[in-house]
Backbone bond lengths (Angstrom), bond angles and torsions (degrees), N, CA, C in turn:
res aa  C-N    CA-C-N  psi(-1)  N-CA   C-N-CA  omega(-1)  CA-C   N-CA-C  phi
1 A - - - 1.446 - - 1.520 108.47 -
2 F 1.305 114.88 144.97 1.463 121.47 178.25 1.511 110.17 -100.34
3 S 1.315 115.58 148.26 1.451 120.55 -179.53 1.520 108.86 -128.21
4 C 1.288 116.35 143.53 1.465 121.20 178.02 1.519 111.65 -98.86
5 S 1.301 116.81 9.93 1.459 118.92 -178.87 1.526 110.14 -79.44
6 K 1.297 115.41 154.34 1.463 121.92 179.77 1.518 108.86 -78.14
7 S 1.311 116.28 130.18 1.460 119.01 177.94 1.524 109.00 -94.91
8 E 1.315 114.51 149.60 1.462 120.16 177.94 1.517 108.99 -80.45
9 D 1.311 116.94 136.09 1.464 121.42 177.68 1.521 107.79 -78.53
10 S 1.320 116.04 118.58 1.455 119.21 -178.17 1.528 112.47 -77.23
11 N 1.326 117.99 -13.13 1.463 122.35 179.25 1.527 110.34 -129.81
12 P 1.327 117.77 72.56 1.470 118.35 -179.69 1.529 110.26 -65.69
13 A 1.321 115.18 153.84 1.474 120.45 178.62 1.520 109.27 -62.08
14 P 1.324 116.77 136.12 1.469 118.51 179.31 1.524 111.15 -69.45
15 E 1.307 114.52 151.98 1.462 119.76 175.84 1.521 108.40 -67.83
16 P 1.341 117.83 142.05 1.461 118.73 178.22 1.528 110.49 -62.91
17 T 1.306 115.29 141.03 1.457 120.50 178.72 1.522 108.66 -80.00
18 P 1.325 117.50 126.91 1.462 118.37 178.97 1.527 110.03 -64.37
19 V 1.319 115.35 143.61 1.459 120.91 179.57 1.519 108.59 -84.15
20 T 1.324 115.24 129.44 1.460 119.93 176.77 1.516 108.43 -89.12
21 E 1.316 115.60 122.26 1.461 120.12 179.22 1.522 109.35 -71.18
22 G 1.329 115.61 128.41 1.454 120.82 -179.99 1.518 112.30 -76.30
23 P 1.329 117.66 163.75 1.465 121.38 -176.69 1.525 113.77 -64.18
24 K 1.321 118.53 -37.19 1.463 120.21 179.53 1.524 110.52 -69.92
25 F 1.342 116.30 -40.87 1.461 119.64 176.99 1.528 110.33 -63.20
26 L 1.317 117.29 -44.03 1.470 120.20 179.62 1.523 111.41 -60.21
27 A 1.335 117.30 -37.54 1.465 120.69 178.17 1.528 110.40 -64.65
28 V 1.344 116.52 -42.87 1.465 120.81 178.80 1.524 110.46 -67.76
29 K 1.322 116.63 -42.49 1.464 120.59 179.48 1.533 110.55 -58.74
30 S 1.316 116.46 -37.55 1.464 120.70 177.17 1.529 111.16 -63.98
31 V 1.330 116.45 -43.07 1.475 120.76 177.63 1.525 109.70 -63.05
32 I 1.325 116.86 -46.10 1.467 121.65 -179.40 1.529 109.99 -61.85
33 S 1.333 116.62 -43.91 1.470 120.47 -178.99 1.519 112.32 -62.76
34 S 1.322 116.84 -37.30 1.463 119.42 -176.45 1.527 113.59 -90.40
35 S 1.333 117.75 -15.93 1.465 119.33 -175.48 1.524 114.75 -120.57
36 C 1.332 118.00 -21.78 1.464 120.78 -173.12 1.528 113.60 -123.17
37 A 1.324 116.69 -41.88 1.467 121.21 -177.38 1.519 109.32 -87.33
38 L 1.325 114.49 64.56 1.461 121.96 -177.28 1.520 109.56 -118.63
39 S 1.310 116.97 159.49 1.453 121.58 178.15 1.531 109.91 -54.67
40 G 1.330 115.65 129.34 1.452 121.16 -179.85 1.515 113.45 89.42
41 C 1.318 116.65 -5.51 1.468 119.82 -179.48 1.530 109.93 -117.97
42 H 1.322 117.32 -120.92 1.469 121.26 -172.91 1.517 113.23 -93.77
43 V 1.345 115.44 55.11 1.461 122.82 174.94 1.522 108.97 -136.47
44 S 1.322 114.86 158.79 1.450 120.26 176.38 1.521 108.73 -70.02
45 P 1.304 123.09 141.89 1.463 126.56 3.13 1.536 113.38 -91.83
46 T 1.319 118.77 -2.24 1.462 121.18 -175.26 1.519 112.34 -67.85
47 N 1.338 116.43 -53.86 1.465 122.41 -179.77 1.526 111.64 47.70
48 A 1.320 116.93 59.58 1.462 121.63 179.89 1.518 110.08 -50.67
49 G 1.307 115.72 132.26 1.454 120.76 -178.34 1.518 112.91 67.66
50 G 1.337 116.43 13.63 1.462 120.41 -179.09 1.515 113.82 76.42
51 I 1.334 116.80 12.37 1.467 120.40 -176.15 1.519 110.49 -117.44
52 N 1.341 115.13 129.11 1.456 122.58 177.34 1.526 107.78 -113.64
53 F 1.323 116.74 115.92 1.467 120.88 -178.50 1.524 113.08 -94.85
54 Q 1.341 117.17 23.99 1.454 120.28 176.84 1.517 112.33 -84.99
55 T 1.326 117.71 -8.01 1.459 120.10 179.43 1.528 110.20 -115.97
56 N 1.316 115.26 144.05 1.465 120.82 179.36 1.518 111.44 -58.54
57 A 1.335 116.77 -41.54 1.465 120.48 -177.43 1.526 111.32 -61.16
58 N 1.323 117.49 -38.07 1.465 120.22 179.63 1.519 111.65 -70.53
59 I 1.313 117.41 -34.33 1.468 120.12 176.57 1.525 108.91 -64.36
60 V 1.335 116.82 -47.77 1.465 120.94 -178.34 1.526 110.81 -64.35
61 S 1.327 117.35 -45.83 1.467 119.35 -175.66 1.527 112.74 -69.83
62 N 1.312 117.42 -18.01 1.469 121.08 179.68 1.524 112.89 -110.55
63 K 1.334 117.09 19.18 1.468 120.45 -174.54 1.520 113.28 -57.84
64 M 1.321 118.23 -39.78 1.465 119.72 -177.96 1.533 110.96 -72.29
65 L 1.320 117.03 -33.30 1.464 120.51 175.18 1.527 109.89 -68.18
66 I 1.322 116.66 -42.08 1.465 120.88 177.17 1.525 109.56 -58.41
67 K 1.344 115.93 -47.24 1.473 119.60 -179.66 1.524 110.71 -62.79
68 A 1.319 117.14 -44.97 1.471 120.28 -178.79 1.522 111.48 -60.35
69 M 1.317 116.33 -48.28 1.468 120.00 -174.08 1.527 113.41 -78.50
70 A 1.325 117.39 -40.59 1.466 120.71 -173.50 1.524 113.63 -93.95
71 V 1.334 117.32 -26.80 1.466 120.03 -177.14 1.528 110.86 -105.18
72 D 1.331 116.59 -58.94 1.461 120.79 -173.48 1.531 112.94 -70.25
73 L 1.329 116.72 -50.92 1.468 120.61 -178.07 1.528 112.79 -89.32
74 G 1.317 116.81 -29.93 1.457 120.83 -178.01 1.516 113.87 69.11
75 T 1.342 117.00 22.77 1.466 120.64 -179.03 1.520 113.09 -89.45
76 M 1.313 117.30 -8.79 1.463 121.98 176.34 1.516 107.77 -126.92
77 P 1.291 117.19 143.96 1.457 127.97 -2.75 1.534 111.25 -73.56
78 P 1.331 116.09 161.91 1.465 119.57 -177.34 1.530 113.25 -66.60
79 T 1.313 117.38 -14.29 1.470 120.60 179.06 1.521 112.20 -77.79
80 G 1.341 116.73 -9.19 1.454 121.31 179.96 1.504 110.40 137.69
81 P 1.325 116.66 159.07 1.463 119.87 -176.03 1.523 112.53 -62.36
82 L 1.329 114.45 153.83 1.459 120.38 175.23 1.520 110.13 -67.43
83 Q 1.318 115.51 156.92 1.462 121.02 173.34 1.534 108.72 -66.34
84 A 1.316 116.27 153.30 1.473 121.19 -179.62 1.535 111.47 -55.46
85 A 1.320 117.79 -38.83 1.471 121.25 -179.60 1.527 110.89 -63.72
86 D 1.339 117.39 -38.24 1.465 120.74 179.04 1.531 110.71 -71.34
87 K 1.324 117.14 -38.32 1.468 120.11 175.72 1.527 109.98 -61.65
88 A 1.329 116.49 -39.85 1.465 121.06 179.66 1.524 110.99 -64.46
89 K 1.331 118.01 -36.43 1.466 121.09 178.16 1.527 110.46 -61.25
90 I 1.326 116.34 -42.99 1.467 121.11 179.61 1.527 110.24 -64.91
91 T 1.320 116.23 -48.75 1.462 121.08 -179.67 1.523 111.67 -62.09
92 D 1.321 117.20 -44.13 1.469 120.93 179.82 1.529 111.51 -61.99
93 W 1.327 116.66 -41.58 1.466 121.03 179.41 1.527 110.62 -63.51
94 I 1.327 116.71 -46.35 1.464 119.97 -179.98 1.528 110.43 -64.18
95 N 1.323 117.53 -42.50 1.457 120.83 179.03 1.531 112.40 -64.10
96 A 1.338 116.42 -25.62 1.468 121.23 178.87 1.539 111.22 -82.69
97 G 1.319 117.28 -7.34 1.463 120.52 178.96 1.509 113.33 131.51
98 G 1.332 117.34 -19.99 1.458 120.92 176.66 1.517 115.49 64.85
99 K 1.334 116.14 32.23 1.470 119.97 178.82 1.520 110.29 -106.90
100 I 1.312 115.81 166.17 1.460 120.88 177.31 1.528 109.92 -60.94
101 T 1.306 116.45 -34.56 1.464 120.72 -175.54 1.529 114.30 -82.89
102 D 1.333 117.59 -5.21 1.470 121.16 -179.60 1.518 110.93 -79.94
């Protein structure tokens, strides 16, 4: 016999596991928040250069650009180069893998 009743799924999809931000990423995120994700720069709605650094995914996906502009060339932020300690945070994070969990 066929039934039109709704059956309960005995194996519901698991809830996504929240990603724990690693200490190196948190250090870089702090630098980005205070030096790059500012009004008129890399925040919505301005998104200078089409990049918004208010999201973790955008920071990770642009890590090599961040390193090139802020560490290697020193052309960002436009207010002046980052302090050596902040440049080291970016470099250390990338060398550790450049992930949110690093």
